[in-house]
C-alpha positions in Angstrom: 2.0 1.7 -49.9 3.5 4.1 -47.5 7.1 3.2 -48.5 6.3 4.0 -52.2 4.7 7.4 -51.3 7.6 8.1 -49.1 10.1 7.3 -51.9 8.1 9.2 -54.3 8.1 12.2 -52.2 11.9 11.8 -51.2 12.8 11.7 -55.1 10.5 14.6 -55.9 12.0 16.7 -53.2 15.7 15.8 -54.2 14.8 16.4 -58.0 13.6 19.9 -57.1 16.7 20.7 -55.1 19.2 19.5 -57.8 17.2 21.2 -60.5 17.2 24.5 -58.5 21.0 24.2 -58.2 21.4 23.5 -61.8 19.2 26.4 -62.8 21.3 28.7 -60.5 24.4 27.4 -62.0 23.3 27.9 -65.6 22.0 31.2 -64.8 25.3 32.4 -63.4 27.3 30.9 -66.4 24.9 32.9 -68.6 25.6 36.1 -66.7 29.4 35.5 -66.9 28.9 34.9 -70.7 26.9 38.3 -71.0 29.5 40.3 -69.0 32.4 38.9 -70.9 30.9 39.6 -74.3 30.3 43.1 -73.2 33.9 43.5 -72.0 35.1 41.9 -75.2 36.9 44.9 -76.5 38.8 45.2 -73.3 40.0 41.6 -72.8 40.4 40.2 -76.4 41.8 41.3 -79.7 39.8 39.0 -81.9 36.8 36.6 -81.9 38.8 33.5 -81.4 40.5 34.9 -78.3 37.1 36.1 -76.9 35.6 32.8 -77.5 38.4 31.2 -75.4 38.0 33.6 -72.7 34.2 33.0 -72.6 34.7 29.3 -72.4 37.3 29.5 -69.8 35.2 31.7 -67.5 32.1 29.6 -68.1 34.0 26.4 -67.4 35.3 27.8 -64.2 31.7 28.5 -63.1 30.5 25.0 -63.5 33.7 23.5 -62.1 33.3 25.7 -59.0 29.6 25.3 -58.4 29.7 21.5 -59.1 32.3 21.1 -56.3 30.3 22.9 -53.6 29.4 20.6 -50.7 25.7 21.4 -51.1 25.6 20.5 -54.8 27.6 17.4 -54.2 25.5 16.0 -51.2 22.3 17.0 -53.2 23.5 15.1 -56.2 24.3 12.1 -54.1 20.9 12.1 -52.4 19.1 12.5 -55.6 20.8 9.3 -57.0 20.0 7.5 -53.8 16.4 8.4 -53.6 15.9 7.4 -57.2 17.6 4.2 -56.7 15.4 3.5 -53.6 12.3 4.4 -55.7 13.4 2.0 -58.6 13.9 -0.7 -56.0 10.4 -0.2 -54.4 8.6 0.1 -57.7 10.4 -2.9 -59.1 11.8 -0.7 -62.0 15.3 -1.7 -60.8 14.4 -5.3 -61.5 13.0 -4.6 -64.8 16.3 -3.0 -65.6 18.2 -5.9 -64.6 15.9 -8.1 -66.7 16.3 -6.0 -69.7 20.1 -5.8 -69.2 20.2 -9.7 -69.5 18.7 -9.5 -72.9 20.9 -6.6 -73.9 24.0 -8.2 -72.8 23.3 -11.2 -74.9 22.5 -9.2 -78.0 25.4 -6.9 -77.6 28.0 -9.7 -76.9 26.6 -12.0 -79.8 25.8 -9.5 -82.5 27.2 -6.1 -81.8 30.7 -7.0 -80.4 31.9 -8.9 -83.5 31.1 -5.7 -85.6 32.6 -3.6 -83.0 35.8 -5.7 -83.0 36.4 -5.8 -86.6 35.1 -2.4 -88.1 38.2 0.0 -88.4 40.2 -2.4 -86.0 43.5 -3.9 -86.3 43.1 -7.6 -87.2 43.1 -9.9 -84.2 41.5 -13.3 -83.2 39.8 -14.4 -80.1 42.1 -16.9 -78.5 40.1 -17.4 -75.0 36.6 -16.7 -73.7 35.7 -17.1 -70.0 32.1 -16.0 -69.5 31.7 -12.4 -71.2 35.5 -12.0 -71.0 37.6 -12.5 -74.0 41.4 -12.4 -74.8 42.4 -11.2 -78.2 45.7 -11.8 -79.9 46.7 -9.1 -82.6 48.2 -10.2 -85.9 52.0 -9.2 -85.7 53.5 -6.6 -88.1 57.0 -6.9 -89.3 57.5 -4.3 -91.8 58.1 -0.8 -90.7 57.8 1.1 -87.5 57.9 4.5 -86.2 60.9 5.0 -83.8 60.9 8.8 -83.3 59.0 11.6 -84.7 58.3 10.7 -88.4 61.5 8.5 -88.9 60.7 5.1 -90.2 63.0 2.0 -90.0 62.7 -1.6 -90.9 62.0 -4.1 -88.2 61.9 -7.9 -88.0 60.1 -10.0 -85.6 61.9 -10.1 -82.2 61.9 -12.2 -79.0 60.5 -9.3 -77.1 58.2 -10.2 -74.2 54.6 -10.4 -75.1 52.3 -7.6 -73.8 48.8 -8.0 -72.2 46.5 -4.8 -72.6 44.1 -4.5 -69.7 41.3 -1.9 -70.0 39.0 -0.3 -67.6 35.5 -1.7 -66.8 34.0 1.7 -67.3 34.5 2.0 -71.2 34.8 -0.3 -74.1 38.1 -2.0 -74.8 38.7 -0.6 -78.2 39.9 2.9 -77.2 43.5 1.9 -77.9 42.6 0.7 -81.3 40.0 3.2 -82.3 41.0 3.9 -85.9 44.1 2.8 -87.6 45.8 6.2 -88.0 46.0 6.9 -84.0 46.0 3.2 -82.8 48.2 2.5 -79.7 48.0 -1.2 -80.5 49.0 -0.7 -84.3 51.8 1.6 -83.1 53.3 -1.0 -80.9 52.6 -3.8 -83.3 54.9 -1.8 -85.8 57.7 -1.6 -83.3 57.8 -5.4 -83.2 55.7 -6.3 -80.2 53.3 -9.2 -79.7 50.1 -7.7 -78.5 47.3 -9.3 -76.6 44.4 -7.5 -75.2 41.4 -8.0 -72.8 37.7 -7.5 -73.5 35.4 -7.4 -70.6 32.1 -7.7 -72.9 28.8 -6.4 -71.8 27.8 -7.7 -68.3 24.4 -8.8 -67.5 22.6 -8.9 -64.1 23.9 -12.4 -63.7 27.5 -11.1 -63.5 26.7 -8.6 -60.7 28.4 -10.4 -57.9 31.8 -11.0 -59.6 34.7 -9.4 -57.8 37.8 -7.7 -58.7 39.5 -10.9 -57.3 37.7 -13.0 -59.8 38.8 -11.0 -62.7 42.5 -10.6 -61.5 43.1 -14.1 -60.0 40.8 -16.1 -62.4 40.5 -14.3 -65.9 43.7 -12.3 -66.0 45.8 -15.1 -64.5 44.4 -17.7 -66.9 45.1 -15.3 -69.8 48.7 -14.6 -68.7 49.3 -18.4 -68.5 47.8 -18.9 -71.8 50.2 -16.2 -73.3 53.1 -17.6 -71.6 52.3 -21.1 -73.1 51.7 -19.9 -76.6 54.6 -17.6 -76.8 57.1 -19.7 -74.8 57.8 -16.6 -72.7 58.4 -17.0 -68.9 56.8 -13.6 -68.2 54.5 -11.1 -69.7 54.6 -7.3 -69.8 51.3 -5.7 -68.4 49.9 -2.6 -70.0 46.9 -0.9 -68.2 44.7 2.1 -69.3 42.9 4.0 -66.5 41.3 1.6 -64.1 43.1 -1.2 -66.0 46.4 0.2 -64.7 45.0 -0.6 -61.2 44.2 -3.9 -62.2 47.6 -4.6 -63.7 49.2 -3.2 -60.4 47.1 -5.6 -58.3 47.9 -8.6 -60.5 51.8 -7.6 -60.5 51.7 -7.4 -56.6 49.9 -10.9 -56.3 51.7 -12.7 -59.1 55.1 -11.1 -59.5 56.7 -14.1 -60.7 54.8 -13.9 -64.0 55.4 -10.3 -64.8 58.1 -8.8 -66.6 57.3 -5.1 -67.1 54.4 -2.9 -65.9 53.2 0.1 -67.8 50.2 2.1 -66.4 48.6 5.0 -68.5 46.5 7.7 -67.0 45.9 5.6 -63.9 44.6 6.8 -60.7 46.7 6.0 -57.6 46.3 8.2 -54.6 42.6 8.9 -54.6 42.7 11.3 -52.0 44.8 13.6 -54.4 42.2 12.9 -57.2 40.0 16.1 -57.1 38.6 16.0 -60.6 34.8 16.3 -60.7 34.0 12.7 -61.4 36.2 11.8 -58.5 34.5 14.1 -56.2 31.1 13.0 -57.0 32.2 9.3 -56.9 33.5 9.8 -53.4 30.0 10.9 -52.2 28.0 8.3 -54.0 25.9 5.9 -51.9 26.8 3.1 -54.0 24.8 0.5 -51.9 21.6 2.1 -52.7 22.5 2.2 -56.5 23.4 -1.4 -56.7 20.7 -2.7 -54.6 18.3 -1.3 -57.1 20.0 -2.0 -60.4 22.5 -4.8 -59.7 25.2 -3.3 -61.9 26.2 0.5 -62.3 24.0 1.5 -65.4 25.7 2.8 -68.5 23.1 5.7 -68.5 24.2 6.9 -64.9 27.8 6.9 -66.0 27.2 8.6 -69.3 25.1 11.4 -67.6 28.0 11.9 -65.0 30.5 12.3 -67.8 28.2 14.8 -69.9 27.3 16.9 -66.7 31.0 17.5 -65.6 31.4 20.0 -68.4 27.9 20.6 -70.1 28.7 23.7 -72.1 31.9 22.0 -73.7 29.8 18.9 -74.6 27.4 21.3 -76.3 30.1 23.5 -77.9 32.3 20.9 -79.4 30.0 19.7 -82.1 29.4 23.0 -83.9 32.9 24.0 -83.0 34.3 21.1 -84.9 32.1 21.1 -87.9 32.2 25.0 -88.4 35.5 24.3 -90.3 36.2 21.8 -93.0 38.2 18.7 -92.0 39.7 15.8 -93.7 37.8 12.4 -93.9 40.5 11.0 -91.4 40.0 13.7 -88.9 36.2 13.5 -89.0 36.3 9.8 -88.6 38.7 10.2 -85.5 36.3 12.6 -84.1 33.1 10.7 -84.5 34.9 7.4 -83.5 36.0 9.2 -80.2 32.5 10.3 -79.4 31.1 7.1 -80.2 33.5 5.5 -77.7 32.8 8.0 -75.1 29.1 7.2 -74.8 29.3 3.4 -75.8 29.7 2.7 -72.0 28.7 -0.8 -70.8 27.4 -1.2 -67.3 29.9 -1.8 -64.7 29.7 -5.1 -62.8 28.1 -4.1 -59.6 30.4 -5.7 -57.0 33.5 -4.6 -59.0 32.0 -1.0 -58.9 31.2 -1.2 -55.2 34.9 -2.4 -54.4 36.4 0.4 -56.6 34.3 3.1 -55.2 34.6 2.2 -51.4 38.1 0.6 -51.3 39.7 3.2 -53.6 37.7 6.4 -53.8 36.1 6.5 -50.5 38.6 4.7 -48.2 41.8 5.3 -50.5 43.2 1.8 -49.4 44.9 1.2 -52.7 47.8 3.6 -52.3 48.0 2.8 -48.5 48.7 -0.9 -49.5 45.6 -2.1 -47.3 43.4 -3.1 -50.2 42.3 -6.7 -49.9 41.7 -8.8 -53.0 40.3 -12.5 -52.2 41.6 -12.0 -48.9 45.2 -11.1 -50.0 46.6 -7.6 -49.2 47.6 -5.7 -52.4 50.9 -4.2 -51.2 52.3 -2.2 -54.2 55.8 -2.2 -52.5 56.1 -6.0 -53.3 56.1 -5.1 -57.0 59.6 -5.7 -58.5 59.2 -5.6 -62.2 60.3 -2.5 -64.0 57.6 0.2 -63.9 56.7 3.0 -66.3 54.0 5.5 -65.5 52.6 7.4 -68.6 50.5 10.5 -67.3 48.5 13.3 -68.9 49.3 16.7 -67.5 45.8 18.0 -68.5 43.9 15.0 -67.5 40.4 16.1 -66.2 39.4 12.5 -65.5 42.4 11.3 -63.4 44.3 14.2 -61.5 48.0 14.3 -62.4 49.1 14.2 -58.6 47.0 11.0 -58.2 48.8 9.3 -61.1 52.3 10.6 -60.2 51.8 9.2 -56.6 52.3 5.6 -57.9 55.9 6.2 -58.5 56.4 7.0 -54.8 54.8 3.6 -53.5 55.4 1.0 -56.1 58.5 -1.0 -54.9 60.3 -1.4 -58.2 63.8 -0.3 -58.4 63.6 0.5 -62.1 60.8 3.3 -62.2 60.2 5.8 -64.9 57.7 8.4 -65.7 56.5 9.9 -69.0 54.4 13.3 -68.7 52.6 14.5 -71.8 50.9 17.9 -72.1 47.4 16.4 -73.0 44.1 15.3 -71.6 43.0 11.7 -70.7 41.8 10.6 -74.2 44.4 12.8 -76.0 47.3 10.8 -74.5 45.9 7.9 -76.6 44.3 9.6 -79.6 46.4 12.6 -80.4 48.8 12.6 -83.5 51.4 14.3 -81.5 51.3 11.6 -78.8 51.7 8.9 -81.4 54.9 10.8 -82.5 56.3 11.6 -79.1 54.9 9.1 -76.4 54.4 5.7 -77.8 57.8 5.4 -79.5 59.3 6.3 -76.2 57.1 3.6 -74.5 58.4 1.1 -77.1 62.0 2.1 -76.7 61.6 1.7 -72.9 60.2 -1.8 -73.4 63.0 -2.6 -75.7 65.6 -1.7 -73.2 63.8 -4.2 -70.8 63.2 -7.1 -73.3 
C-alpha cells in the first residue's frame, strides 16, 4: 500500500511540474504572439508575411523551452513515474492484455483494408509471425525519367529491391496514395519491388530483438527474393530507422547485398539534436517497458504532437481555409492518418534502439552488437546512396550525412533535397527531382 501511495505522490508531483513548465511555455508563446501582432506594421507588409513571422517566433519559443535541461529531465521523470504507477496498479498489465486483442483485430481485419485501399497492387508472399513480405505487381508501360518527361520502358533484369520500413510507423508511407507513391514511381522505372510489413505487435512479441528481425525475418525474405527472382543479390532500401536496419543487414550479410539506399536515416545520434532525439536520449526506457511491455503508440503520438503543438493546431484550419483539389485533400488526409496511425514498438527493439543508438551512440562507432555480432559499417562494400532532407525536423541532417563518412563502400553518393522528413517522400517536387535520380543511380549499378 505504501508503494502505491508513493507512486501516486511521485506521479502527481511530476505532473504538477510538467504542467507548470507547459503553462509557462504557452504563456511565453502567447506574449510573443501579442507583441508580434502589435509590431505588425513594422515587420511585415501583408497578413501572410505577418503570419509567417508569428509562427516562426512561436516555434522558436517552443523549440527553445522544450530543449531546456529542466524541461527534458522533468518530462523524463514524469514518464518514468507514470510507468511505475502503471506497473504497481496493474494498469500496465491490463494494457498488455488489451494490446494482445488489439493486435489480433488489427492484423486480421484492419491490415487487409489498409494494404488495399489506394495502394499499388501487391500480394503477400511470406508471413513470419506478425511480419509479412509483399511483392508489388510490376509496371512495364511508362516511367518518369526526369521532371515531367516520359519514356517507354520494358521489363529489365535490374536487381530486385527490398524496402524496409521503420518500426515506429506503418509501412505504407512509401505507397500512401498513387499520385505520390515512391513504390509506384520505382515500379514505373522498371524495378521489381518487395516490401516489409512489421504488422501490429502484441505483448507476446515484446522480447523480440533487432537481431531476430535482421537475421531471421529479413534474411529469410532476402533468400526468398533471391530464389524467386533468380538474382544472386538484392538491393536494400531503408526509410528512417529502416535505413539503420538495412545497414545492419548489409554489414552482417554483405554477400547477399547488391546496393544500399538509406532515406532520412539517423547515423550519428550524437549529432541528432531534433526535439524527439533530445527527449529520447533522456528517456528511462526500462521503466516504460517494464510497465507496458512494448512502447505504446499513444506515448509515441503524444511525443510527435508535443514537439510542435502550435503547428499541429494551425495546420488544419490553414489547409482548409483555401480550396484544394480532391487529390491534394486526399494526400493531406492520408498523410495525417499515417502520422497518427502508429503501432506499438516492440519493447526489446525499442530498448536496443534507445540505449545502443540514442544514448550510447554505438551504431556510428561500429560498436553495436546484434546477436553477439559487432555491426561494423566499414565492412559494407555494396554501392551506397544516402538520400537526406535538408529541413528534416525528425532526423538531423548532420546525423544522416555522417553515414557517408563511416560506411566502407568505395562507391558512395548522397542526394540532399530541400524538404522535411515526410516531404522527401510525399511532395510532388521530390517525385519529379529525387526519385528519378534514385532510379538512375540504381540503373547505373544493375
